[in-house]
LUMDO-14642 format. One line per field, with one value per residue (C-alpha): residue number from 1; residue in three letters; z, x, y. Coordinates in pm, 1 decimal, m for minus. Layout:
<recs>
k <- c(NUM/...) $
r <- c(ALA/...) $
c3 <- c(Z/...) $
c1 <- c(X/...) $
c2 <- c(Y/...) $
</recs>
This chain:
<recs>
k <- c(1/2/3/4/5/6/7/8/9/10/11/12/13/14/15/16/17/18/19/20/21/22/23/24/25/26/27/28/29/30/31/32/33/34/35/36/37/38/39/40/41/42/43/44/45/46/47/48/49/50/51/52/53/54/55/56/57/58/59/60/61/62/63/64/65/66/67/68/69/70/71/72/73/74/75/76/77/78/79/80/81/82/83/84/85/86/87/88/89/90/91/92/93/94/95/96/97/98/99/100/101/102/103/104/105/106/107/108/109/110/111/112/113/114/115/116/117/118/119/120/121/122/123/124/125/126/127/128/129/130/131/132/133/134/135/136/137/138/139/140/141/142/143/144/145/146/147/148/149/150/151/152/153/154/155/156/157/158/159/160/161/162/163/164/165/166/167/168/169/170/171/172/173/174/175/176/177/178/179/180/181/182/183/184/185/186/187/188/189/190/191/192/193/194/195/196/197/198/199/200/201/202/203/204/205/206/207/208/209/210/211/212/213/214/215/216/217/218/219/220/221/222/223/224/225/226/227/228/229/230/231/232/233/234/235/236/237/238/239/240/241/242/243/244/245/246/247/248/249/250/251/252/253/254/255/256/257/258/259/260/261/262/263/264/265/266/267/268/269/270/271/272/273/274/275/276/277/278/279/280/281/282/283/284/285/286/287/288/289/290/291/292/293/294/295/296/297/298/299/300/301/302/303/304/305/306/307/308/309/310/311/312/313/314/315/316/317/318/319/320/321/322/323/324/325/326/327/328/329/330/331/332/333/334/335/336/337/338/339/340/341/342/343/344/345/346/347/348/349/350/351/352/353/354/355/356/357/358/359/360/361/362/363/364/365/366/367/368/369/370/371/372/373/374/375/376/377/378/379/380/381/382/383/384/385/386/387/388/389/390/391/392/393/394/395/396/397/398/399/400/401/402/403/404) $
r <- c(MET/ILE/LEU/ASP/VAL/ILE/ILE/ASN/HIS/THR/GLY/PRO/VAL/THR/GLU/ALA/ASP/SER/GLN/TRP/PRO/ASP/SER/TRP/VAL/ARG/THR/GLY/PRO/ALA/CYS/THR/TRP/GLU/ASP/PRO/LYS/ARG/VAL/ILE/GLU/CYS/THR/LEU/VAL/GLU/ASN/LEU/PRO/ASP/ILE/ARG/THR/GLU/SER/GLU/GLU/GLU/VAL/ALA/LEU/PRO/ALA/PHE/LEU/VAL/GLU/LYS/TRP/LYS/ALA/GLU/GLY/ARG/TYR/GLU/GLN/GLU/VAL/ALA/GLU/LEU/ASP/GLU/PHE/PHE/ALA/ALA/THR/GLY/TYR/PRO/ARG/ALA/PRO/LYS/TYR/TYR/ILE/ILE/LYS/TRP/MET/ILE/ASP/TYR/VAL/LYS/GLU/LEU/GLY/ILE/ASP/GLY/PHE/ARG/ILE/ASP/THR/ALA/LYS/HIS/THR/GLU/ALA/SER/VAL/TRP/GLY/SER/LEU/TYR/ARG/GLU/ALA/VAL/LYS/ALA/LEU/GLU/ALA/TRP/ARG/LYS/ALA/ASN/PRO/GLU/SER/PRO/ALA/ALA/THR/TRP/ASP/GLU/GLU/PHE/TYR/MET/VAL/GLY/GLU/VAL/TYR/GLY/TYR/SER/LEU/GLY/HIS/GLY/LEU/ASN/TYR/PRO/TYR/ASN/ASP/THR/ALA/SER/VAL/ASN/PHE/TYR/GLN/GLU/GLY/PHE/GLN/ALA/MET/ILE/ASN/PHE/ASP/ALA/LYS/TRP/ALA/ALA/LYS/GLN/PRO/TYR/GLU/THR/ALA/PHE/SER/ALA/TYR/ASN/GLN/MET/LEU/HIS/GLN/GLY/GLU/LEU/THR/GLY/LEU/SER/THR/LEU/ASN/TYR/LEU/ALA/SER/HIS/ASP/ASP/GLY/GLY/PRO/PHE/ASP/LYS/LEU/ARG/GLU/GLN/PRO/TYR/LEU/ALA/ALA/ASN/MET/LEU/MET/LEU/LEU/PRO/GLY/ALA/ALA/GLN/ILE/TYR/TYR/GLY/ASP/GLU/SER/SER/ARG/VAL/LEU/ASP/ALA/SER/ASP/LEU/GLY/ALA/ASP/GLY/ASP/ALA/HIS/LEU/ARG/THR/PRO/MET/ASN/TRP/GLU/MET/ILE/ALA/ASN/ASN/ASP/SER/VAL/ALA/GLY/GLU/PRO/VAL/GLN/GLU/VAL/LEU/ALA/TYR/TYR/GLN/LYS/LEU/GLY/GLN/PHE/ARG/ALA/ALA/HIS/PRO/ALA/VAL/GLY/ALA/GLY/VAL/HIS/GLN/LYS/MET/THR/ASP/ALA/PRO/TYR/THR/PHE/SER/ARG/THR/LEU/ALA/ASP/LYS/ASP/GLN/VAL/VAL/VAL/ALA/ILE/GLY/GLU/GLU/ILE/ASP/GLU/VAL/SER/VAL/ALA/GLY/VAL/PHE/ALA/ASP/GLY/VAL/GLN/VAL/ARG/ASP/TYR/PHE/THR/GLY/GLN/ALA/VAL/THR/VAL/ALA/ASP/GLY/LYS/VAL/VAL/LEU/PRO/ASN/TYR/GLY/PRO/VAL/VAL/LEU/LEU/GLY/GLU/ASP) $
c3 <- c(m461.6/m522.1/m877.7/m975.6/m1227.6/m1444.2/m1699.2/m1755.8/m2002.6/m2182.1/m2121.4/m2336.6/m2705.1/m2760.2/m3087.6/m2928.3/m2772.5/m3099.9/m3011.9/m2962.4/m3235.1/m3147.5/m3147.4/m2818.8/m2671.3/m2714.0/m2672.0/m2508.8/m2340.5/m2045.9/m1709.1/m1527.4/m1257.7/m1141.4/m1198.1/m1289.4/m1646.8/m1662.3/m1449.4/m1641.0/m2014.0/m2053.5/m2041.3/m1682.8/m1839.9/m2184.3/m2403.6/m2201.2/m2417.2/m2241.1/m2280.0/m2368.1/m2058.4/m2106.9/m2423.7/m2489.2/m2864.1/m2993.3/m3133.3/m3375.2/m3269.9/m3302.6/m3632.0/m3445.2/m3152.6/m3443.6/m3665.1/m3293.3/m3170.0/m3530.7/m3560.3/m3177.2/m3319.3/m3084.0/m3274.7/m3339.0/m2932.1/m2797.9/m3053.0/m2938.6/m2561.5/m2688.1/m2870.8/m2549.9/m2266.8/m2477.0/m2533.7/m2139.8/m2007.0/m2283.1/m2230.2/m2602.0/m2731.9/m2604.3/m2493.2/m2102.5/m2149.4/m2373.4/m2119.8/m1796.7/m1984.2/m2060.7/m1650.3/m1537.1/m1759.4/m1494.1/m1230.0/m1453.0/m1493.2/m1184.5/m897.1/m818.2/m545.6/m533.1/m727.9/m612.3/m859.9/m958.1/m1033.2/m958.7/m991.2/m1361.1/m1468.1/m1437.9/m1076.3/m1253.8/m1465.8/m1143.6/m1003.8/m1356.1/m1314.9/m954.4/m1049.2/m1323.5/m1095.4/m817.9/m1100.9/m1221.0/m876.6/m812.1/m1131.5/m1062.9/m726.2/m873.7/m1111.8/m915.5/m604.0/m518.0/m479.9/m92.1/m183.1/m389.4/m6.6/142.3/149.5/157.4/m117.9/m397.1/m273.9/m409.9/m261.4/m449.9/m516.0/m551.3/m517.9/m211.0/m37.4/331.6/553.3/706.8/348.3/450.2/205.3/m21.5/m229.2/m345.2/m701.3/m581.1/m379.7/m558.0/m732.5/m491.0/m569.8/m334.2/m425.4/m203.5/m333.5/m674.2/m517.7/m342.0/16.8/135.3/m34.7/31.4/304.8/192.3/572.0/754.6/713.8/902.5/1155.6/1230.8/1341.0/1632.2/1981.0/1929.4/2135.6/1904.3/1620.3/1717.1/1860.2/1588.3/1329.0/1535.7/1542.1/1168.2/1090.8/1365.8/1491.7/1169.1/832.1/704.7/981.9/795.3/521.2/564.5/477.6/383.8/587.5/462.2/568.3/234.2/m129.9/m513.1/m586.0/m294.9/m209.2/153.5/325.8/690.3/811.9/459.2/644.9/860.6/1220.0/1362.4/1229.3/1585.8/1604.1/1221.9/1231.8/1594.9/1337.9/1036.0/1196.6/1476.4/1364.7/1270.1/908.3/709.1/631.2/317.2/376.8/130.4/14.6/256.1/503.7/703.4/705.6/705.4/293.7/313.1/59.5/m3.0/m297.4/m386.7/m385.2/m654.6/m869.1/m801.5/m888.1/m786.1/m708.4/m783.7/m449.3/m333.0/m562.4/m533.2/m490.3/m230.1/90.8/61.5/162.5/433.0/577.1/541.7/677.6/944.2/835.6/1077.3/962.7/1227.8/1453.9/1407.1/1319.4/1012.2/1101.9/1451.7/1274.6/1035.1/1351.1/1455.7/1186.4/1171.3/1501.9/1470.6/1131.7/1292.1/1555.4/1301.4/1058.5/1364.1/1472.4/1284.0/1579.2/1558.3/1235.8/1205.2/1621.8/1784.7/1987.7/2367.0/2546.2/2894.0/3065.7/3015.4/3185.2/3039.5/2767.9/2666.5/2419.9/2319.9/2005.9/2017.1/1662.5/1761.5/1984.0/1758.8/1825.1/2084.8/2160.4/2428.1/2351.9/2543.9/2422.7/2663.2/2795.2/3074.5/3047.9/3314.5/3395.3/3187.4/3328.0/3087.7/3301.7/3085.5/2754.4/2912.7/3225.5/3506.9/3411.6/3016.4/2906.3/2658.8/2438.5/2400.5/2004.1/2069.4/2282.8/2224.2/2601.8/2712.1/3024.0/3252.3/3335.6/3698.9/3927.9/3619.6/3482.5/3328.4/3462.5/3190.7/3316.6/2960.5/2822.4/2535.5/2371.6/2342.6/2430.7/2207.8/2389.1/2209.9/2267.6/2044.7) $
c1 <- c(m73.0/m8.6/m89.3/m101.2/181.3/198.8/492.8/482.5/195.4/m21.8/m370.6/m584.2/m638.6/m1000.1/m1174.6/m1093.4/m726.6/m482.4/m200.2/81.8/375.5/559.1/863.3/727.5/556.7/531.0/231.0/325.5/470.4/278.1/403.6/534.0/622.4/980.5/1236.8/1286.6/1303.4/936.1/794.2/950.4/966.6/599.8/241.8/32.5/m262.4/m424.9/m469.3/m251.1/17.7/393.1/631.3/925.0/1108.5/1416.1/1507.9/1762.1/1676.3/1521.0/1177.6/981.9/615.8/338.5/152.5/m206.9/m25.5/108.9/m215.3/m414.9/m162.2/m155.4/m582.5/m538.8/m336.1/m42.0/165.2/484.3/446.7/444.6/762.1/955.1/880.0/1012.5/1320.6/1400.3/1361.2/1583.9/1842.4/1821.2/1878.0/2070.3/1840.2/1776.0/1429.9/1359.9/983.4/1010.1/1185.9/921.7/646.4/855.2/858.2/517.3/458.8/653.6/476.0/213.4/423.6/558.4/187.3/21.3/285.0/216.2/427.2/463.8/377.1/162.7/370.9/139.7/338.7/640.6/838.8/685.9/966.6/1327.4/1384.4/1594.2/1320.1/1152.3/1479.1/1479.6/1130.0/1192.3/1514.6/1331.7/1016.4/1252.6/1396.5/1050.6/853.0/1151.1/1097.9/738.8/787.6/1015.8/759.7/468.5/645.6/202.8/107.8/71.9/270.5/561.1/634.7/656.5/1042.0/938.1/1101.1/913.9/743.4/717.0/584.8/563.8/314.1/540.7/307.3/360.8/610.6/614.5/805.1/973.6/1128.1/1335.0/1517.5/1513.0/1206.4/1292.9/1173.6/1261.5/1531.2/1811.9/1689.9/1628.4/1603.0/1621.6/1333.9/1406.1/1734.9/1548.8/1378.2/1108.0/1061.9/755.4/620.0/282.9/327.4/115.8/182.1/m90.5/m354.1/m118.1/m6.4/m409.1/m440.3/m163.0/m229.7/m139.4/164.3/285.1/231.5/331.0/654.5/710.9/653.5/827.1/1165.4/1155.4/1062.5/1331.9/1536.8/1646.0/1728.0/1395.7/1525.9/1411.3/1217.3/831.9/513.9/186.9/m5.0/m347.3/m625.5/m819.9/m763.2/m879.2/m641.1/m610.6/m858.4/m769.8/m849.8/m897.3/m1239.1/m1372.5/m1739.0/m1632.3/m1719.8/m1421.1/m1483.2/m1299.8/m1031.5/m968.3/m993.1/m722.2/m529.4/m491.3/m485.0/m255.9/8.0/318.6/367.3/142.6/m260.3/m448.7/m798.5/m954.9/m1328.4/m1555.2/m1352.1/m1491.2/m1819.2/m1846.3/m1853.9/m1894.0/m1620.2/m1832.5/m2104.3/m2163.6/m2523.3/m2479.7/m2278.2/m1903.1/m1584.9/m1252.2/m1182.7/m1539.1/m1610.0/m1332.5/m1520.4/m1898.0/m2083.4/m2014.6/m2281.6/m2420.7/m2734.4/m2647.4/m2477.2/m2756.2/m3010.5/m2779.1/m2817.0/m2643.6/m2336.8/m2318.8/m2451.3/m2266.8/m2436.3/m2228.9/m2291.6/m2085.4/m1815.8/m1783.5/m1764.5/m1490.6/m1318.2/m1334.7/m1188.2/m945.8/m838.4/m867.8/m632.0/m401.1/m366.9/m330.8/m26.0/246.4/365.1/72.3/234.0/586.2/665.6/857.5/650.5/677.7/411.6/377.8/85.8/m59.8/m386.4/m522.4/m304.2/m114.3/146.7/296.6/434.7/704.7/808.2/1171.7/1079.6/800.4/495.2/431.9/85.4/m33.6/m285.6/m500.8/m757.7/m986.4/m1330.7/m1414.7/m1076.2/m1125.3/m752.5/m452.4/m74.2/113.8/412.4/725.6/540.8/378.6/419.0/214.2/0.5/21.9/m320.7/m380.7/m709.0/m867.7/m959.2/m1250.8/m1443.8/m1296.6/m1253.1/m962.9/m771.4/m491.8/m225.8/m179.4/42.4/153.1/m166.5/m484.8/m827.9/m1124.0/m1481.4/m1618.2/m1459.1/m1466.2/m1354.4/m1003.6/m813.5/m636.1/m422.3/m223.7/m142.0/m367.7) $
c2 <- c(1151.9/820.5/657.6/268.5/200.2/m74.7/m169.0/m525.0/m507.5/m221.8/m444.8/m702.5/m692.4/m556.7/m413.0/m88.4/m145.4/m301.8/m557.9/m364.5/m468.9/m778.1/m581.6/m410.9/m767.4/m1099.9/m1333.5/m1646.5/m1853.5/m1847.3/m1766.3/m2110.2/m1947.9/m2155.8/m1908.3/m1490.0/m1566.3/m1765.4/m1494.1/m1217.6/m1314.1/m1472.7/m1343.7/m1332.3/m1455.2/m1555.6/m1223.3/m993.7/m937.6/m900.7/m600.7/m651.6/m541.3/m751.3/m557.1/m273.2/m269.7/46.2/28.0/249.8/392.9/201.9/299.3/342.3/576.3/809.3/788.8/849.7/1195.7/1325.3/1301.4/1519.6/1737.6/1667.6/1448.3/1684.7/1770.2/1410.4/1322.7/1617.2/1564.0/1171.6/1338.5/1563.5/1289.4/1019.6/1305.4/1394.5/1011.5/852.3/544.6/327.4/390.3/20.1/m23.5/m30.4/352.2/532.4/370.6/495.9/885.7/830.3/728.5/1036.9/1264.2/1224.4/1374.8/1651.3/1788.6/1688.6/1695.0/1272.0/1222.1/847.0/529.2/204.6/m40.8/m342.7/m675.8/m582.5/m915.2/m943.5/m699.4/m723.9/m524.8/m226.6/m115.3/15.1/150.2/357.5/459.8/581.7/775.3/988.7/1020.7/1187.0/1445.4/1514.7/1583.4/1810.9/1987.4/2026.7/2142.8/2416.7/2533.3/2540.0/2739.8/2828.8/2442.3/2339.8/2034.0/2232.6/2281.4/1922.4/1788.2/1412.8/1188.2/1055.3/725.6/409.0/74.2/m225.5/m533.7/m821.8/m1101.5/m1363.7/m1123.6/m1159.0/m928.0/m1247.8/m1222.6/m903.7/m734.5/m1004.3/m1171.9/m1527.7/m1620.0/m1979.2/m2137.2/m1999.2/m1689.0/m1378.7/m1004.0/m703.6/m434.9/m243.6/m110.1/6.5/248.7/109.1/230.4/5.0/m338.9/m511.1/m765.4/m1050.8/m1177.5/m972.2/m1191.9/m1480.1/m1248.7/m1159.3/m1464.6/m1456.5/m1259.7/m905.4/m867.5/m1186.5/m1019.7/m655.9/m747.7/m943.8/m627.4/m417.4/m621.6/m650.3/m302.3/m174.7/m410.3/m588.6/m527.9/m369.5/m72.0/278.4/106.4/20.7/m203.9/m191.7/m405.8/m582.9/m853.0/m802.2/m734.8/m743.2/m1088.8/m1256.1/m1582.0/m1624.1/m1311.0/m1264.0/m1332.9/m1339.6/m1401.6/m1113.2/m1280.6/m1082.0/m701.1/m565.9/m802.6/m729.3/m376.7/m374.4/m550.0/m376.8/m28.4/m126.5/m298.7/m175.9/m53.9/137.5/26.6/m72.8/m124.8/m261.3/m136.3/m269.3/m399.1/m94.0/m200.2/m586.3/m657.0/m1032.4/m1190.1/m1453.9/m1436.9/m1828.2/m1782.9/m1553.0/m1813.3/m1604.2/m1805.7/m1698.8/m1392.8/m1282.1/m1344.7/m999.1/m790.6/m770.3/m424.0/m224.2/m241.1/95.8/m3.9/m243.0/83.2/314.9/35.0/m54.1/m412.0/m644.6/m889.6/m1209.0/m1016.6/m681.1/m373.8/m257.6/103.9/43.5/m160.3/192.5/397.6/181.3/197.2/530.5/656.7/355.1/549.9/923.3/855.1/728.3/1015.4/1201.8/1015.8/849.8/713.6/436.2/286.8/389.3/415.6/169.3/m50.0/m153.8/m381.6/m205.7/m361.6/m769.0/m694.5/m471.5/m523.1/m202.2/m97.7/240.4/348.3/597.2/799.8/932.8/1250.5/1349.6/1177.7/907.7/710.9/489.4/202.6/m70.5/m336.7/m526.4/m453.1/m198.5/m28.1/283.8/312.5/301.6/362.9/587.6/598.8/624.4/796.4/1054.9/1292.2/1451.0/1688.3/1648.6/1592.1/1343.6/1268.4/922.5/920.6/650.7/839.9/1215.5/1281.6/1493.4/1336.8/1476.4/1235.1/1198.7/964.7/796.6/683.9/872.9/787.1/707.3/823.1/685.8/417.9/174.9/m121.8/0.9/325.7/558.6/772.5/1101.6/1445.1/1648.0) $
</recs>
């Protein structure tokens, strides 16, 4: 279970949410983006006070928080937990460390085993390293305290993925703030970064995009690390195919690019990302209501029934869920016509995918041996490999082959 986490602010000031003390936050200057200091020690937008994450100076708890805890009858417990945390870690009682403590409480109490870090570049990268180290310890403690939970039997390490706005897979390990300043967020506990390049990769031929991503993730400096690809999001004003005129191409690119896939709500049902007719401006185009009624009525967008688009995404998603090699395996092109490739994840999993029209025969030589039964996850049919290939009595626009 992954929790969305932010440390550089506590939200806008409202009648119900007081501004935190000046020792905790700044209300200016506004960010101007030209170097790390002007990205970190600044406010992102108006009325969003910025946590002083650069500070190591000790600060007192805000009076309104003390009042709240006392009214709820948990002041003594909260203070005792803070005393224990700071004694155990040796951190000064600076704003960022208080927030780190409160974030890892979710891990301790709920067994959260991953964080998606929001606006990661708007704090010093070391803040995330501190958070990661404490989260690792907290998860280990939770697993020991909850041995009866199925989640306690998992041996995966705590997982952290970062949203560093503008990071592209081609940047490799180092995100450039400008021409002279760059930061390696991966060394601060991140196993993956959100990839802002996928919407451009989706405009390329399949093999061009797939092989380039494979090279970066399996042969370059990101080997052993990962990426989280998206084609549309809540704050990227230039999504791929915003009018949903190429839903099947988008599905193939998003779900079959090497790396992890982030489906933005409505990608799978052709929710159009242009609300000009409603007077939308900026990000409002990206955040319209989910098109539930269109799905129920099986309306069409750009001539494609949305239920068929949804079913297509579901089949690709089920294939990914059953076969981690799709996202994490090594990519290898097999044939040009039909375009066919394999993905192999060490000796744990392997798949073969073919994309084209009316594919009734697929070469699988070198991936699946003769006599092996594989399933096409698009049609659901099981077929047996013979003479290095499979013959498909039924077929769709894509063939998704893997062992059950």
